[in-house]
N, C-alpha and C positions, 0 to 999 in steps of 0.2 A: 313205143316211146311213152314214158310216164306222163300223165296229164298234169299240167300245172295246177297247184292248189291255190285258188284265189279267195281273198277275204271280201266279205260284203263291205260296202262303203257308202258313205253319204255323198251327195252331189258335191263336187269340187274337192273331195278329200284326196283323190288320187288312187292309185292301184297298189295293193300289197299282195304279193304272192310268193309261194315257195318254189324254188327251182328243183330240178331233178337231183342235183347234188346235195340237197338239204339246206342250202343257204336261202336267205330271203331277199327279195328285190322289192323296192318301193319306188314308184315313179309318179310324177305328176306333170300336168301341162303348164308350161311356162307362159306360152302365148299362142295365138292363132294368127298366122300371117295373112296377107291380102288374098292369097289363093285358097284360104280355108284350111291350110295344113297346120297341124298341131306340132309345136316344138316341145318336146318332153325331156325331162331330166330324170335320171335314175340314181339310186344309191343301193349298196349291198351290205348285208350284215349276216351274222350267224344266227340271230334270233329275230323274230317278228318285231318284238318291242324295240330292239336296237335299230332296225331298219326304219320303223316309224319315227323314232327320235331323230335319226339322221335326215330323214326326208323333211321333217318339220323345221330343223335348223336350216336346211338348204332353201326351203320355201321362204323363211324369214330373210335370209341373205338376198335372195332374188327380189323380194318385195321391197327391201330397204336400200337396194343399190350396192350391197356388199358381196355380190355374186362372185367377183373375182378374188375374194379374200378367203374362200373356203380352205385354201391350202397354205395359209399364212402360218408360220411357225411361232411358237410362244414368245421367243426372245424378240422377234421383229414386231410382234404386237405390243409387247411391253415397252419397247423403244418408241413406237408410235404413240402409245398412251402417254408416255412421259413428255413427249414433244407437245402434245395437246395440253398437258397439265402445267407446263412450265410457266406460263404467264401468271398463274395463281399461286406459285410457290416462291418462298424465299430462297435466295441463293444457296444457303447452307442445306436447306431441306432438299432442294433439287439435287445437289451434289450427293447427299446421302442416298436418295432414291436411285440415282444413276449408279452409285457404287454397288448397291444391293443387286441391281439388275445385271451389271457387267461382271461382278465378282462372284456372285452366288447363284442367281437364277439361271444365268446363261449356261453354265456348265452342268446344271442338274436337270432343269425342265425346258431349257431354251430350244432344244431341237425337236421337241414334241409338237405336232400340229395342234394349233389352238383348239380346233373342234374335237380333237381326240384326247384332250387333257382331262384326266380323271382324278378323283380324290387320292388314289393310291400314288399317283405321280407327286402330288403335294406332300404326302406323308413321307415318301422316299427322299424327296428333296430336303425336308426338315431333318430327317435322321442323319443324312450325310453331312449337312452343315453343322449339326450338333457335334458329330464325332470329330470333324476336322477343325472346327473353329470353336463354337460355343452355342449353348441353348439360346442365349440372348441374340446372337446373330441369326439363328434359325427363326426366331420369333419376329425379328425385324423384317426378314425376307418374306415370311408369310404375310405380314401386315401389308407390305407393298404389293405383293402379288394379289392378295385378297381385294385390295382397293382397285387394282387394275382390272381384275376379272369382274368386279361389280359393274364397272363401266362397260365392259364387253357385253354384259347382259343387257344394260340399258341401250347400247348401240345395236342390240339384237344380233351380235356375232355368235353368241352361244346362248343356249336356253337356260342353263343353270351355272352357278359359280361353284366349281369343284373344291375351292378352298374353304367353302362354308362348312363342309363336313369334317374339317380337321381342326382340332383344338390347338391352342398354343402350348408350347412345352413348359412344364414347371421348371423354374430355376431359382437358385438360392439368391435372395435379395441381399445386396451388400449391407452389412451391418453398419449403422451410423456410428462413427467414432467421434466422441466429443472430449475436448480437453477440459480439465478442471480449471477453476479460476487461477490456481497456483501455476499450472502448466502454461496457460495463456499469458500470464504475467511474465513468466520466465522467458518465453519466446519473444515477447515484445521488448524486454530488456536487452536481449541479445541483438535483436534487429534494429535497435534504436539508431545506430549510426549508418545503416544501409539507405541508399537513395530511394529504395522502394518501400521503406518502412511505412510511409503514409498510406500506401496502397493496402498493406496488410491490416493496418489500424482501421482503415475505412471499411474493409470487408467484414471485420469483426463487429464493427459498430453499426453497420447498415443492413447486412444481409443481402447485399448485391450479388448477382452472378458475376463470374469472371469477365465474360464478354461485355456486360453492362458497365463494369468498372473501367475497362480499357476503352470503352466508347464515350466516356464522360468528357465534356469540354467545359472550359471555364465559364462559358455562357450559361451552363446548366446549374451553376451555383448562384443562388440568390439569397443572401443573408444566411440563415440556417436551414434553408430548403434546398434540397438537391433534386433536380428534375431528371428523371430517367427517360430518355427519349430514343436511345438507340443502343445497339450492341456492336462490338467489333468481332467479326467471326472470320475464321480461316476457311477459305473455299478454294480448292484446287491450287494450293500454293500461294494464294494471295489473301491479304487482309482486306475485308470489305465491310462497310457500314451497313447494318441491317436494322429494321425497326424491331421493337420488342416482339416476343413470341405471340402475345395476345394483347388485346386492347387494355387489359388490366396491367400489362407490363409497363405501359406509359403511366408513370406515377410520380408523386412528390414524396420524398423521404426526409422527414425532419431530422436534423443532426444536433447533437448536444454541443455545448460551447467548446469542450475540449477537442472535439473532432474538427470543428470549424477553425479553431486556432492552429491545429496541426496542418490543415490544408493551406491556410494562409502562409505559414512558415514554408511549406513546400512550394507555394507560388513564388516566394521571394528567391528561393534557391533556383527555381526554373528560370526566373527573370535574369538571374546572374549568368546562367549558362547561355541564354539567348544573347545577352549583351557581349559575352566573351567571344562567341562564334560569329556574331554579326550576320552577314548574308549567307553564311554557310549553314545557318540554323534552319531546319525545315519545320516551320511553324504551322501545325494544323489546328492549333487551339485546344489540343487535348490536355486534360489535367495530368494524366500519366503518360509520359513519353520517354524515349531514350535520351541520352545526353546530347544527341544531335537533333532532337525534336521529332524524330520519326516514331511511328507506332511501335509499341511493345508487342512482340509476338506472345500469345498465350503460353506457348511452350517455354519461353524464356522466363516468364513470370513464375511458372510452376517450378522451373529448375532453381531459381533463386530461393523460392520458398522451401524446397527440400534441403538445399545447402544450409539455410539458416536453421532449419530444424536440427540438422546434424551438428552444427556449431553450438546450438543451445544445449544439447545433450553433453557434448564434450566439455563445455565450460561448467556445466552443472556438476559433472562428475569430478572435475579438477577441484572445484570448491569443496565437494564432499570429502575428497581425499585429504585436503589440507585441514579440514575441521574434524575429520573422523566421523562423519555422518554415515553410519552403517546402513540406515534405512534407505537413504538415497542410493547408495551403492548396490543394495539388494534389489531395488526397483530397476536400476540400470541393467543389472545382470538378467533380470526377468523380462526386460524389454518393455516395462510399463512406466518408465520414468517420463518419457514424452512419446506417446504412440504416434507413428507417422500418419499424418492426415493429408487430405487433398485440399485444394482451394475451395471446393464446394462444401467441404466439411466446415469451413469457417461460416458459411451461410447457415448451416445447421446449428453451429455454436451460437450464433446471434439469435436464432429462433429459440433456442433453449433458455438463453438469458432473458429474452422477452417474456417467455411463458412463466418462468420463475418469478418475474417481477409483476405478474398478474395481468399481462396483456391478453385480451380475449381473442378467439380465433378469427373473427371478422377483421379486427384491426391488424392482426398479424398478417392475414392474407393480403390486405391492402398494402402493407409495408413490403412484403416479399414479392408482390406482383402476381400472386396466384389468381387464376380466373374465378375460383369459387372457394369459400371458406371450407367447404367439404373436403377439398384437396388438402388444405392445411391440416385439417383434423386427421385425415388419412395418413399423411406423412409423419405427423408429430403426435399421434394419439397416445403413444406410451409416455411422452413427456407431459402431456396434459393430465394423464392419469396419475403420474407420479406427483405432480403439483397438487392435484386434488387431495391425494392421500396425505401429503405433508401439511396441507392447510386445514385438515380436520381438527376441530376443537370441541371441547365439551360444552354442552348447552348450559351447564352450570357456570362455566367460566364466562360465557356471554352474559349471564344474568347476575353477575357479581354485584352486590350492593353492600353498603356499609351497614353496620348493626342497627342503627336507628331506622334506616330505610326498610330493612328486612322486617323489623318489628311492625312498621306501618303496614307492610304488605300482609303480614300475618294477621 
């Protein structure tokens, strides 16, 4: 019988040796009972290094009370991590994390034992999600899994985070679509008679996020100051109020007189709707609500926005046909007459107007609710660059003086 090959060890390290079949066994003492007998645990691996690693992981689990978790699968761990994390998460964030775990991680790495999870598993997971869904979905899954596995390291369930070795996937960033002043004015002209016209007017004028807009209450309007205190978000089929994403999200946004006047006119129309319905009106105090007083679903606001864009193009083309404006018809054929934009693009439109009017990054960051001015610069750097180029002037123009003054200088 072949003699077992043992490795030298320090006191308390445990035993590591190679078996006759070529595999390696690592064992260590868990405890010594009252009779002086040792209770030992063993792990097996194809290499000495792997056996030592498994032994060390098991020793950590035993030492920290996680001994029964060595066979926990990854999806069960992720669910447990999310339960522990829930109190510190906003409802929408929690729902997003849960979706990532149940929709993506479960079917890719969920069945792998947590202690056996390796970088290659993470890489395969991301490739499959990218092929079936998108690179963005793959990156979101990696982000959640990475955070959960970081906690697993802190809880000493695993020695290293396998997601650390995998980079996020490159993906094309959606190009910012901005309307010109002419296009924005055309849209507002078309939307003028719509009951949600004040909402679109305010989005363009304030740079609010869609959820922030729908979360506004009349108590948030004080003179020309609009207090942003909450967002209305869609979570698991329900609309819930949520605090802003960051502390900077709670802010005061100054409004111009025309915006305040438009909101006051909107208030009078809403008061009329309330009086007409009486007790049937569901009054939550929201600035923007349905004709029944209930919350407006973000999807319905977006649907109305798209329909108004289509109507704007149609009316603009009809006018061009009547007047024989070939340039407008050419742009309509090319699809550039009124590019389709999202509600979030109106936030970008507001930022672009503010930048062109000379607003500095710090002031714009405060207005938009960005945590740092560096984020504002990162998102809108090309607009700031364009503004700087357009504002370049000749030093001689700055030093223009009349003839008598120039003579004095000379």
